[in-house]
C-alpha positions in Angstrom: -14.8 19.0 -3.2 -16.6 16.5 -1.0 -15.2 16.0 2.6 -14.6 12.8 4.1 -14.1 11.7 7.2 -11.1 10.6 9.1 -12.5 8.5 11.4 -15.3 7.1 9.2 -11.9 5.9 7.1 -10.7 4.4 10.4 -13.6 2.2 10.3 -13.3 1.2 7.3 -10.1 0.7 6.2 -10.0 -2.5 9.4 -11.3 -3.9 5.9 -8.2 -3.8 3.8 -8.6 -1.2 0.8 -12.4 -0.1 2.1 -11.4 3.0 3.3 -9.4 3.7 0.1 -12.9 2.9 -1.5 -14.2 5.7 1.0 -11.8 8.1 -0.2 -11.8 7.6 -3.7 -9.2 5.8 -4.4 -11.2 2.6 -6.2 -7.7 0.8 -7.9 -5.5 1.3 -4.9 -8.8 0.2 -2.5 -9.7 -2.6 -5.1 -5.7 -3.9 -5.3 -5.5 -3.7 -1.3 -8.4 -6.0 -0.9 -6.7 -8.9 -3.6 -4.1 -8.4 -1.7 -5.3 -8.6 1.4 -7.6 -12.6 0.5 -4.2 -13.6 -1.5 -2.2 -13.5 1.5 -5.4 -15.6 3.2 -5.6 -17.5 0.9 -2.4 -19.2 1.0 -1.5 -19.1 4.1 -2.3 -23.4 4.6 0.9 -23.3 1.5 3.4 -21.1 4.0 2.1 -20.8 7.3 5.2 -18.9 8.2 5.7 -16.3 5.2 1.7 -15.4 4.2 0.8 -14.3 8.4 3.7 -11.9 8.5 2.3 -10.6 4.7 -1.4 -9.9 5.8 -0.2 -7.9 8.7 1.8 -6.1 7.2 -0.2 -5.2 4.6 -3.3 -4.6 6.9 -1.3 -2.0 9.1 0.1 0.0 5.4 -3.0 0.8 4.0 -4.4 1.9 7.6 -1.9 4.4 7.5 -1.8 5.0 4.4 -5.8 5.5 4.1 -5.7 7.8 7.6 -2.8 9.7 5.3 -4.9 10.4 1.9 -7.8 11.5 4.3 -5.6 14.3 6.0 -4.6 15.0 2.8 -7.8 15.3 1.4 -8.9 17.7 4.4 -6.1 20.2 3.9 -6.8 19.8 0.1 -10.4 20.9 0.5 -9.1 23.7 3.3 -6.7 25.1 0.5 -9.3 24.6 -2.1 -11.9 26.5 0.0 -9.1 29.5 1.4 -8.9 30.3 -2.3 -12.1 30.4 -3.9 -13.7 32.1 -0.8 -10.8 34.8 0.4 -12.0 37.8 0.7 -8.9 39.3 -1.0 -8.8 37.2 -4.2 -12.9 38.0 -4.6 -13.3 34.5 -6.1 -11.0 34.3 -8.2 -7.7 33.1 -7.0 -5.6 31.9 -10.6 -5.9 35.4 -11.7 -4.8 37.0 -7.8 -1.1 34.4 -8.4 -1.9 32.7 -5.2 -0.5 29.1 -5.9 -2.8 26.3 -6.9 -4.0 23.7 -3.9 -1.4 21.1 -3.5 -1.4 18.1 -5.9 -1.2 14.7 -3.7 2.5 12.4 -4.5 2.1 10.3 -6.2 4.2 6.8 -4.7 3.9 4.3 -7.9 5.4 1.4 -8.0 8.1 -0.1 -9.8 6.2 -2.5 -12.4 10.1 -4.5 -12.5 9.2 -5.1 -9.1 5.8 -6.4 -9.4 7.0 -8.4 -12.2 9.6 -9.9 -9.4 6.3 -11.1 -7.1 4.7 -12.3 -10.0 7.7 -14.4 -10.8 8.1 -15.6 -7.5 5.0 -16.1 -6.4 3.6 -18.1 -9.6 7.4 -20.3 -8.6 6.4 -21.3 -5.4 2.9 -22.2 -6.5 4.9 -24.8 -8.9 6.7 -26.1 -6.5 4.3 -26.7 -4.5 1.5 -28.3 -6.8 4.2 -30.2 -9.0 6.6 -30.8 -6.2 4.6 -31.8 -2.7 7.6 -34.2 -1.7 10.1 -31.0 -2.0 7.7 -28.5 -0.3 7.6 -30.7 2.7 11.6 -31.4 2.4 11.5 -27.5 2.1 9.0 -26.8 4.7 11.1 -28.8 7.7 13.9 -26.5 6.5 11.6 -23.1 7.0 12.2 -21.6 3.6 9.9 -19.4 4.2 12.0 -18.0 7.2 14.9 -18.0 4.9 13.5 -16.4 2.3 11.3 -14.2 4.9 14.9 -12.9 5.8 16.7 -12.5 2.8 13.9 -10.4 1.4 14.7 -8.5 4.5 18.4 -7.8 4.2 17.7 -7.3 0.0 15.9 -4.6 1.3 17.8 -3.4 4.0 20.9 -3.2 1.6 19.2 -1.0 -0.9 17.7 1.6 1.0 21.4 1.3 2.4 22.4 2.2 -1.3 20.0 4.3 -1.9 20.0 6.9 0.8 23.1 9.4 0.3 24.2 9.8 3.9 25.6 6.5 4.7 
């Protein structure tokens, strides 16, 4: 297992997705790059929403890359401990020692991805097909209204899932 440097991961993660590519998470790194590119492309159409989305994506991917780098360091140390511990004689699987920790997967529900694609498609359709309607909606600050409704909905969902509330 190749050890990765956390400081280099931090520097590379300044560009969305590059830290993940350095760590070997190619698919995730490309997803962050594409997401950041789309946010930059859509900033002129909704200047109240997409800069916020870009900032949220940037901070999330930065801390996610650092968390993955820390996990990889712990996993490498555990691997070395299992292989070179004096009691195990280089054969940890025969000594009843636990295996190295697996990285926890936080899979994205495809339903949410589908809702996001449909919402982005509807907004793009409104922007291109009905520019007058889009001007009316931007005068009403529809971006702020949609963002506030999304945050309220997400907060209610989080409260509903928490059994302590």
